[in-house]
N, C-alpha and C positions, 0 to 999 in steps of 0.2 A: 383213763385217757379219753374215753368216749364222752365224758361229761366236761372235759376241759378243752377250750378252744384257744390254743396258743397263737399269739400274733407273731409277726416277723422278727420281733426283738427277743422273744422268749428263747432261752437256752435250756438245754436238758443236760444235767450232769449225773454221771453214775460212776461207780468204782469198776475195777477190772475183774470182777467175779466172772467165772467162766460162763455161767448162765446168762449174764448180762451182755457178754461180748460174743455170744453165739451168732452165727450168720443171720439166722432168722430174727433174733432180737435186734441186731444192729440194722438190718434192712428195714424193719418196721419203724425204728426210731429215726432213721435217716429220712424216711418219707414224712414223718410228723414234724421233724426239726431239720430241714435241709440246711446244711452248712453250719448248724448250731448245736451239734452233738459233742459234748465234752465227755470223753471216755477214752479208755485204752483202745487204740485203733479207731478212734472217732475223728470227726472233722477237726476238732480242737483237742490236742493231746492233754491229758490230765493224769497225774500220778494217782494210783488207787489209794484209798484211805488217807486222804490228805488232812491230818488232824490240825494243821495250821489254821484251817478255815471252818470246817463243818461243825455245827453245833452238836450233832449226835456224837461225833468223835471226841471233841474237846470237853463236852459237858455231860450229855445225857447218859451214855453207857456207863461211865464210872459212877455217876450219881445213882443210877438205878441199881447197879451191882451192890453198892454200899447199903441202900435202903432195903432191897429185897432180902439180902442175907444178914441184915442187922441183928435180927433175933434168931429164931430157929430157922435153919435152912429148909427150903421147900423140899418135900419128900417125893413128890410126883411131878411129872411134866405138866399136868393140869394145874397143880398147886403153884408151880413156878409161873405159868402163864397168868394165873389169876393175881398173884402177888405183883407181877410186872404191871398188869392193868391197873391195879389199885394204886401203886406208887406213881404211875404216870398221871392218874386222875388227881393225886394229892400234891403234885408239884405246884407250889405257890405261883400265881401269875407274875408277881414281881421277879421271881427267880428266872422265869422264862424270858421276861422282858430284858433282864440283865444279860442273859446268855445271848439273846439276839443283838443287843447293843454291842456286846463284845464281838459278835460276828461282823457287824458293820465296821468296827474299828480294825479288825484283822484284815478285812478286804481293803481298806484304805492303806494299811501298812504294807500289804502285799503289792499293791500298785506302786507305792513309793519305793519299795525294795526291789522293784523290777521282777517280781515273781519268785524271788529266792525265799528260803526258809526264814521264818520270823524268830530268829534265835533269841532275841531279847524279850520276846513275848511268851513264847512257848517253852523255851529252855532256860527259865530264870534260875539264877544261882542263889 
């Protein structure tokens, strides 16, 4: 945060994890992003872990789980961390661009759908 200088239009979004919504955390974030904190108990309410929108939820975690455990499962915590780092570094640029393009599409759909779930996009039959 010290290296980033947010302007008046920058929003900060986080999930509802207990450590993220502790009074100390929320106080610091409200100072850095007055009126622009998207969080449980934030200035702008946001449901925790909203997979309709965020690229880590709709893409990254599932992709990494498949790749990291594709062959032999990691045996130690350090092995797991290293495999995650390797797989993140190996994600093709085009795949990341596609994921972010999908993110922008979901944002547009969310606005059009007045903030409701994107059932036709997320819960395809």
